[in-house]
N, CA, C and O of each residue as an XYZ file, in Angstrom:
380
protein
N      36.973     10.715     -6.809
C      37.559     11.263     -8.012
C      38.312     12.530     -7.646
O      37.805     13.368     -6.900
N      39.500     12.665     -8.163
C      40.289     13.862     -7.883
C      39.674     15.067     -8.590
O      38.886     14.913     -9.524
N      40.035     16.251     -8.146
C      39.524     17.480     -8.747
C      40.049     17.615    -10.173
O      41.209     17.316    -10.456
N      39.173     18.070    -11.058
C      39.548     18.297    -12.449
C      39.213     19.740    -12.790
O      38.122     20.222    -12.484
N      40.146     20.420    -13.419
C      39.960     21.811    -13.802
C      39.424     21.929    -15.207
O      39.778     21.139    -16.082
N      38.561     22.922    -15.430
C      38.055     23.234    -16.764
C      38.338     24.709    -17.031
O      38.490     25.499    -16.099
N      38.405     25.066    -18.286
C      38.746     26.434    -18.679
C      37.552     27.108    -19.342
O      36.865     26.504    -20.166
N      37.308     28.372    -18.976
C      36.271     29.168    -19.616
C      36.951     30.047    -20.663
O      37.912     30.755    -20.358
N      36.449     29.998    -21.895
C      37.039     30.775    -22.983
C      36.596     32.234    -22.902
O      35.743     32.588    -22.088
N      37.180     33.071    -23.749
C      36.811     34.492    -23.780
C      35.351     34.682    -24.200
O      34.768     35.733    -23.935
N      34.757     33.680    -24.850
C      33.351     33.752    -25.258
C      32.423     33.177    -24.191
O      31.216     33.080    -24.415
N      32.968     32.792    -23.029
C      32.162     32.250    -21.945
C      31.853     30.774    -22.101
O      31.001     30.245    -21.387
N      32.521     30.105    -23.010
C      32.301     28.679    -23.202
C      33.213     27.886    -22.276
O      34.334     28.299    -21.981
N      32.720     26.760    -21.831
C      33.459     25.910    -20.902
C      34.068     24.739    -21.667
O      33.366     24.025    -22.383
N      35.366     24.548    -21.512
C      36.046     23.406    -22.118
C      36.132     22.308    -21.073
O      36.806     22.462    -20.054
N      35.445     21.192    -21.328
C      35.433     20.076    -20.392
C      36.543     19.111    -20.801
O      36.547     18.617    -21.928
N      37.484     18.838    -19.896
C      38.604     17.943    -20.221
C      38.138     16.562    -20.668
O      37.106     16.067    -20.216
N      38.906     15.951    -21.557
C      38.559     14.652    -22.135
C      38.333     13.585    -21.060
O      37.408     12.782    -21.177
N      39.155     13.568    -20.029
C      39.009     12.550    -18.980
C      37.654     12.668    -18.291
O      37.032     11.656    -17.967
N      37.196     13.893    -18.066
C      35.899     14.101    -17.426
C      34.768     13.735    -18.375
O      33.788     13.119    -17.958
N      34.891     14.108    -19.658
C      33.873     13.725    -20.649
C      33.737     12.210    -20.707
O      32.627     11.682    -20.764
N      34.869     11.513    -20.694
C      34.849     10.053    -20.748
C      34.204      9.473    -19.491
O      33.369      8.572    -19.580
N      34.585      9.982    -18.327
C      34.050      9.477    -17.060
C      32.543      9.678    -16.955
O      31.840      8.846    -16.383
N      32.049     10.784    -17.508
C      30.617     11.083    -17.442
C      29.846     10.529    -18.630
O      28.617     10.600    -18.665
N      30.563      9.977    -19.602
C      29.897      9.456    -20.794
C      29.310     10.556    -21.652
O      28.288     10.353    -22.308
N      29.949     11.730    -21.656
C      29.436     12.873    -22.415
C      29.854     12.806    -23.874
O      30.933     12.321    -24.214
N      28.973     13.306    -24.722
C      29.287     13.432    -26.140
C      28.733     14.772    -26.620
O      28.002     15.443    -25.891
N      29.077     15.153    -27.832
C      28.613     16.422    -28.386
C      27.093     16.518    -28.283
O      26.380     15.577    -28.632
N      26.607     17.649    -27.807
C      25.172     17.867    -27.683
C      24.619     17.581    -26.299
O      23.521     18.034    -25.978
N      25.355     16.835    -25.461
C      24.909     16.604    -24.089
C      25.010     17.911    -23.312
O      25.722     18.831    -23.716
N      24.304     17.982    -22.211
C      24.267     19.212    -21.423
C      24.788     18.984    -20.012
O      24.670     17.892    -19.456
N      25.366     20.037    -19.445
C      25.737     20.061    -18.040
C      24.801     21.051    -17.358
O      24.602     22.162    -17.850
N      24.229     20.650    -16.229
C      23.320     21.510    -15.484
C      23.999     21.869    -14.170
O      24.454     20.991    -13.437
N      24.065     23.170    -13.876
C      24.696     23.670    -12.660
C      23.593     24.092    -11.695
O      22.763     24.939    -12.025
N      23.586     23.495    -10.495
C      22.571     23.786     -9.490
C      23.263     24.190     -8.195
O      24.207     23.529     -7.762
N      22.798     25.278     -7.572
C      23.378     25.720     -6.297
C      22.694     24.965     -5.167
O      21.466     24.923     -5.089
N      23.511     24.358     -4.276
C      22.941     23.623     -3.150
C      22.698     24.568     -1.971
O      22.970     25.766     -2.059
N      22.188     24.024     -0.880
C      21.826     24.826      0.289
C      23.027     25.538      0.910
O      22.860     26.559      1.579
N      24.230     25.013      0.697
C      25.434     25.608      1.272
C      26.114     26.587      0.315
O      27.189     27.105      0.619
N      25.489     26.843     -0.846
C      26.033     27.803     -1.793
C      27.007     27.221     -2.808
O      27.497     27.940     -3.679
N      27.289     25.931     -2.705
C      28.172     25.281     -3.683
C      27.364     24.897     -4.913
O      26.149     24.712     -4.841
N      28.046     24.782     -6.026
C      27.373     24.355     -7.245
C      27.613     22.870     -7.484
O      28.726     22.367     -7.326
N      26.552     22.191     -7.864
C      26.600     20.781     -8.206
C      26.419     20.706     -9.720
O      25.533     21.355    -10.277
N      27.250     19.922    -10.374
C      27.167     19.767    -11.821
C      26.566     18.408    -12.131
O      27.039     17.378    -11.650
N      25.518     18.420    -12.943
C      24.826     17.184    -13.312
C      24.918     17.014    -14.819
O      24.585     17.931    -15.569
N      25.367     15.849    -15.268
C      25.450     15.559    -16.695
C      24.086     15.111    -17.186
O      23.499     14.178    -16.639
N      23.583     15.773    -18.214
C      22.309     15.384    -18.817
C      22.599     14.814    -20.195
O      22.801     15.542    -21.167
N      22.613     13.497    -20.246
C      22.853     12.822    -21.515
C      21.514     12.347    -22.061
O      20.473     12.612    -21.460
N      21.526     11.670    -23.158
C      20.310     11.150    -23.761
C      19.715     10.089    -22.836
O      20.040      8.906    -22.938
N      18.836     10.534    -21.929
C      18.274      9.633    -20.920
C      17.519      8.469    -21.556
O      17.537      7.360    -21.022
N      16.859      8.703    -22.684
C      16.122      7.614    -23.319
C      17.074      6.529    -23.802
O      16.765      5.342    -23.696
N      18.215      6.918    -24.324
C      19.189      5.920    -24.768
C      19.701      5.130    -23.565
O      19.888      3.917    -23.653
N      19.929      5.813    -22.442
C      20.375      5.122    -21.233
C      19.319      4.134    -20.752
O      19.651      3.048    -20.276
N      18.050      4.506    -20.875
C      16.969      3.669    -20.370
C      16.703      2.455    -21.248
O      16.193      1.446    -20.762
N      17.035      2.533    -22.520
C      16.761      1.406    -23.406
C      17.391      0.121    -22.875
O      16.784     -0.948    -22.942
N      18.603      0.230    -22.352
C      19.268     -0.951    -21.830
C      18.668     -1.447    -20.538
O      18.754     -2.636    -20.233
N      18.058     -0.555    -19.768
C      17.466     -0.938    -18.492
C      16.066     -1.522    -18.700
O      15.734     -2.573    -18.151
N      15.258     -0.833    -19.493
C      13.873     -1.233    -19.683
C      13.764     -2.394    -20.661
O      13.001     -3.333    -20.438
N      14.530     -2.325    -21.745
C      14.467     -3.370    -22.764
C      13.223     -3.238    -23.618
O      12.357     -2.406    -23.347
N      13.138     -4.049    -24.634
C      12.008     -3.969    -25.553
C      10.787     -4.722    -25.038
O       9.706     -4.611    -25.617
N      10.941     -5.479    -23.970
C       9.819     -6.259    -23.451
C       9.218     -5.623    -22.198
O       8.779     -6.323    -21.285
N       9.204     -4.274    -22.164
C       8.620     -3.564    -21.023
C       7.154     -3.978    -20.883
O       6.460     -4.122    -21.889
N       6.672     -4.172    -19.650
C       5.319     -4.679    -19.425
C       4.239     -3.612    -19.558
O       3.388     -3.492    -18.677
N       4.256     -2.845    -20.626
C       3.239     -1.811    -20.822
C       3.676     -0.479    -20.246
O       4.869     -0.232    -20.065
N       2.705      0.381    -19.958
C       3.021      1.728    -19.462
C       3.769      1.692    -18.132
O       3.556      0.805    -17.305
N       4.647      2.671    -17.946
C       5.374      2.786    -16.685
C       5.071      4.146    -16.077
O       4.706      5.083    -16.787
N       5.220      4.252    -14.775
C       4.930      5.506    -14.089
C       6.121      6.452    -14.160
O       7.249      6.040    -14.430
N       5.848      7.709    -13.914
C       6.925      8.703    -13.856
C       7.925      8.366    -12.770
O       9.123      8.597    -12.932
N       7.442      7.819    -11.659
C       8.330      7.435    -10.560
C       9.281      6.325    -10.996
O      10.453      6.326    -10.620
N       8.776      5.366    -11.798
C       9.640      4.291    -12.285
C      10.726      4.856    -13.206
O      11.888      4.460    -13.117
N      10.343      5.779    -14.086
C      11.314      6.385    -15.002
C      12.372      7.139    -14.215
O      13.562      7.012    -14.504
N      11.953      7.931    -13.214
C      12.914      8.670    -12.391
C      13.859      7.710    -11.674
O      15.055      7.983    -11.564
N      13.334      6.595    -11.191
C      14.161      5.605    -10.514
C      15.181      5.005    -11.476
O      16.348      4.843    -11.118
N      14.751      4.671    -12.701
C      15.669      4.106    -13.692
C      16.773      5.095    -14.050
O      17.932      4.713    -14.210
N      16.401      6.374    -14.174
C      17.407      7.398    -14.482
C      18.395      7.515    -13.332
O      19.604      7.580    -13.555
N      17.890      7.544    -12.101
C      18.773      7.625    -10.934
C      19.720      6.430    -10.882
O      20.904      6.591    -10.584
N      19.211      5.238    -11.169
C      20.058      4.043    -11.174
C      21.141      4.153    -12.247
O      22.295      3.791    -12.019
N      20.755      4.655    -13.413
C      21.717      4.806    -14.503
C      22.819      5.789    -14.127
O      23.996      5.541    -14.389
N      22.437      6.898    -13.515
C      23.431      7.899    -13.103
C      24.344      7.340    -12.013
O      25.553      7.570    -12.029
N      23.758      6.607    -11.070
C      24.562      6.000    -10.008
C      25.578      5.034    -10.596
O      26.746      5.034    -10.207
N      25.125      4.211    -11.538
C      26.040      3.269    -12.191
C      27.153      4.013    -12.910
O      28.313      3.608    -12.843
N      26.809      5.107    -13.603
C      27.810      5.874    -14.335
C      28.849      6.460    -13.379
O      30.045      6.429    -13.668
N      28.393      6.998    -12.231
C      29.331      7.571    -11.259
C      30.218      6.484    -10.648
O      31.403      6.710    -10.405
N      29.640      5.307    -10.403
C      30.453      4.207     -9.868
C      31.529      3.807    -10.867
O      32.681      3.584    -10.494
N      31.146      3.716    -12.150
C      32.131      3.376    -13.186
C      33.196      4.456    -13.282
O      34.373      4.146    -13.464
N      32.802      5.719    -13.162
C      33.749      6.829    -13.249
C      34.720      6.767    -12.070
O      35.916      7.003    -12.242
N      34.218      6.452    -10.876
C      35.089      6.329     -9.710
C      36.046      5.170     -9.830
O      37.213      5.281     -9.454
N      35.564      4.063    -10.349
C      36.431      2.892    -10.539
C      37.488      3.183    -11.576
O      38.636      2.767    -11.420
N      37.128      3.891    -12.635
C      38.091      4.232    -13.679
C      39.164      5.153    -13.114
O      40.341      5.019    -13.448
N      38.757      6.094    -12.255
C      39.734      7.019    -11.659
C      40.696      6.285    -10.743
O      41.889      6.587    -10.714
N      40.171      5.306     -9.984
C      41.026      4.555     -9.049
C      42.064      3.708     -9.750
O      43.169      3.521     -9.240
N      41.709      3.184    -10.939
C      42.709      2.363    -11.634
C      43.514      3.161    -12.648
O      44.306      2.596    -13.403
N      43.311      4.490    -12.666
C      44.116      5.372    -13.507
C      43.689      5.453    -14.946
O      44.442      5.955    -15.780
N      42.475      4.963    -15.276
C      42.049      4.993    -16.663
C      41.252      6.237    -17.013
O      40.969      6.457    -18.191
N      40.882      7.054    -16.049
C      40.133      8.270    -16.340
C      41.042      9.466    -16.402
O      40.579     10.582    -16.639
C-alpha cells in the first residue's frame, strides 16, 4: 500500500482520509492504536468492533466455550484478511 497522509487539526484531532478508512473498514467510533516498535517507529492498529468481526468467523453454531487463545487467533485472522483485502484494493486502484 502506498503512503497515505493524514492531517492533525489545531485541536489535535487526526483526520483519516476516506481511502484509508475504507481500506481498514473503519467507521465512526472505531479506534486507532499507536504503538512504538523496538526501532522507534510507530505502528498503527485499527481497533474495530472485534465481536462483529468474529460473528462471521465463529457463527451461531460455536461448539461451546472457546479459549482466549482461540479468540486471539480469530482476531488475528480477521485482521490479516482485512489487510490482504486492503492491499488488493490498492493494487487495483479501488482504495
